[in-house]
C-alpha positions in Angstrom: 0.0 0.0 0.0 1.2 3.5 -0.8 2.2 5.8 2.1 2.0 9.5 2.2 4.2 11.3 -0.4 4.2 8.4 -2.8 6.7 8.7 -5.6 4.2 7.6 -8.3 4.0 10.0 -11.1 0.9 10.0 -13.2 0.9 11.7 -16.6 -2.2 12.3 -18.7 -1.1 12.8 -22.3 -4.0 14.1 -24.3 -4.9 15.7 -27.5 -6.3 19.3 -27.4 -6.9 21.9 -24.9 -10.0 22.1 -22.7 -12.0 25.1 -23.8 -15.0 25.0 -21.5 -14.5 26.6 -18.0 -16.5 24.0 -16.2 -14.3 21.1 -17.5 -11.2 23.2 -16.6 -12.5 23.7 -13.0 -13.2 20.0 -12.6 -9.7 19.1 -13.8 -8.2 21.6 -11.5 -10.2 20.3 -8.5 -9.2 16.7 -9.1 -5.6 17.7 -9.7 -5.6 19.5 -6.4 -7.1 16.5 -4.6 -4.6 14.1 -6.2 -1.6 16.2 -5.0 -1.6 14.3 -1.7 -1.4 10.9 -3.5 0.8 11.3 -6.5 2.7 13.7 -8.8 0.2 14.6 -11.5 1.2 16.0 -14.9 -1.2 16.8 -17.7 0.4 17.2 -21.1 -1.6 18.5 -24.0 -0.6 18.1 -27.6 -2.2 20.2 -30.4 -5.2 18.8 -32.1 -6.0 19.0 -35.8 -9.0 20.7 -37.2 -11.5 18.1 -38.2 -13.9 18.9 -41.0 -17.6 17.9 -40.4 -17.6 15.4 -43.2 -14.0 14.1 -43.1 -13.5 11.0 -45.2 -11.4 8.0 -44.3 -8.2 9.4 -45.9 -8.6 12.7 -44.1 -9.4 11.0 -40.8 -6.3 8.8 -41.1 -4.2 11.9 -41.9 -5.5 13.7 -38.8 -4.9 10.6 -36.6 -1.4 10.4 -37.9 -0.6 14.0 -37.2 -2.0 13.9 -33.7 -0.4 10.5 -33.1 3.0 11.8 -34.2 2.8 14.5 -31.5 1.9 11.9 -28.9 4.6 9.4 -30.0 7.3 12.0 -29.4 6.3 12.3 -25.8 5.7 8.6 -25.4 9.3 7.8 -26.5 10.6 10.0 -23.7 8.3 8.4 -21.1 9.3 4.9 -22.3 12.9 5.7 -21.5 11.8 6.3 -17.9 10.1 2.8 -17.8 6.5 4.0 -17.6 3.4 1.9 -17.9 1.3 3.1 -20.7 -2.5 2.9 -20.7 -4.5 3.9 -23.8 -8.1 4.9 -23.3 -10.2 3.4 -26.1 -13.8 2.3 -26.4 -12.6 -1.2 -27.3 -10.3 -1.6 -24.3 -10.7 -3.8 -21.2 -13.4 -2.6 -18.9 -13.0 -2.9 -15.1 -14.7 -1.6 -12.1 -13.2 1.0 -9.8 -11.8 -1.5 -7.3 -10.0 -3.5 -10.1 -8.6 -0.2 -11.5 -7.4 0.8 -8.1 -5.8 -2.7 -7.7 -4.1 -2.3 -11.1 -2.5 1.0 -10.1 -1.5 -0.3 -6.7 0.1 -3.5 -8.2 2.1 -1.3 -10.6 3.4 0.8 -7.8 4.3 -2.2 -5.6 6.1 -3.9 -8.5 8.4 -0.9 -8.9 6.6 1.2 -11.6 7.0 4.8 -10.7 5.4 6.4 -13.7 2.0 5.7 -15.2 0.9 7.4 -18.5 -2.7 7.6 -19.7 -3.3 8.4 -23.3 -6.5 10.2 -24.4 -6.9 10.8 -28.1 -8.8 13.6 -29.8 -12.3 13.8 -31.2 -11.4 11.0 -33.7 -9.7 8.7 -31.1 -6.3 7.3 -31.6 -4.5 5.5 -34.4 -4.0 1.7 -34.2 -0.3 2.4 -34.0 -0.7 4.4 -30.8 -3.1 1.8 -29.4 -0.5 -1.0 -30.1 2.2 1.0 -28.3 0.2 0.8 -25.0 0.9 -1.8 -22.3 -2.8 -1.9 -21.8 -5.9 -0.6 -23.6 -8.7 0.3 -21.2 -12.3 1.5 -21.6 -14.5 3.3 -19.1 -17.6 2.5 -21.1 -18.9 1.4 -24.5 -20.4 4.8 -24.8 -18.6 7.7 -26.5 -17.6 10.7 -24.4 -16.1 14.0 -25.4 -12.4 13.8 -24.9 -12.5 16.8 -22.6 -15.0 15.1 -20.3 -13.0 11.9 -20.5 -10.1 13.7 -18.9 -12.4 14.6 -15.9 -13.7 11.1 -15.7 -10.2 9.7 -15.7 -9.0 12.0 -13.0 -12.0 11.2 -10.8 -11.3 7.5 -11.2 -7.6 7.9 -10.3 -8.6 9.9 -7.2 -11.1 7.2 -6.3 -8.4 4.5 -6.9 -6.1 6.2 -4.3 -9.0 6.5 -1.8 -9.7 2.8 -2.3 -6.1 1.9 -1.8 -5.9 3.8 1.4 -9.2 2.5 2.6 -10.4 6.1 2.9 -14.1 6.9 2.6 -15.5 8.0 -0.8 -19.0 8.2 -1.9 -20.3 5.3 -4.0 
């Protein structure tokens, strides 16, 4: 179990900036709460403009450009020995307790850096998904990538509360 001042670093590598103030406020609140459990870093790479009726070739091109920006960061994190999770609708689903256990097991086994990837409005390329140690899904439903950042932060916070056996609403 993690003690106070854990050395775990958690990075959320995501495409695009959050434009809506209410999402930014939620991200800020969870980042503040997580400060007592881990070192949190949120890294945003630029997104590509996506035309309303983008065809398959244009979609692939957008995914490639966004993916290239993420890959540059991933390579640096890999040299640090991180564990890489990609959030994708087709990933493995788990409940909050299992997610908490996964994070705890990584920490106990010596992993000191966990990176979560969140793609842009079109998702992520197969190449990026294949780079991940694990693909996870929070639902079969589609969420805006800005909201997914909030959901992920909430689940990471919940995971630490579960690990420490601290109360948290259900």
